[in-house]
Residue, then its C-alpha position, 0 to 999 in steps of 0.5 A: m845080212k841074216i844069220t840063221e838059228p842053224e848056223v848059230r847052233y852049228v858054230a855053237d857046236l863047233a866051239n863046243l858050247k851048249l846054248t839054250d833056245d833063248e840063247v841061240a835066238r839072242m845070239s842070232r839077233e846080236l850076230d846079225e847086228i854085228l854082220t850088218h854093222i860089218e857090211t855098213l863099214k864096207e861102204l866106207d871110201t878108204s881109197s884116200v887112207e894110206p895103208m899102214a905097214q906097222v902098228l908102231y907107225d908113229a912111234d920111234e923106229s926102234a920102239t919095241l922092235r928088235p934086229d931082224i937076225e937070222r939064227e939057228t932054229l930051236g929044233n925038236a929035241a930042244a923043244l921037247a926037252n922040258a915037255p912032261l910027256a912026248s912021243n914021236g917027236y910031238y908033245k902029248v897032252p890029255r884029251v880035252i874034247e869028249r864027243 
């Protein structure tokens, strides 16, 4: 697997990161190593490994879990009640992406 420098620049741009040419080259190498490692992991035979449905698989059944009880949803008005600024049923926040 080979990740190209244009792909690294594209992802960095999506994350709004400014990378130098040296950083792009380094990230390209490091990401390529990570993706190569993932490809190696895909080769492992996991057919005999039983799937886990719960992270707390070995823990007591009640460990940090609450009963699943259906209840009324919060509702838009209650959700926005303490918002510093709201409009048309949505939170209003300052613009953080400058492009």
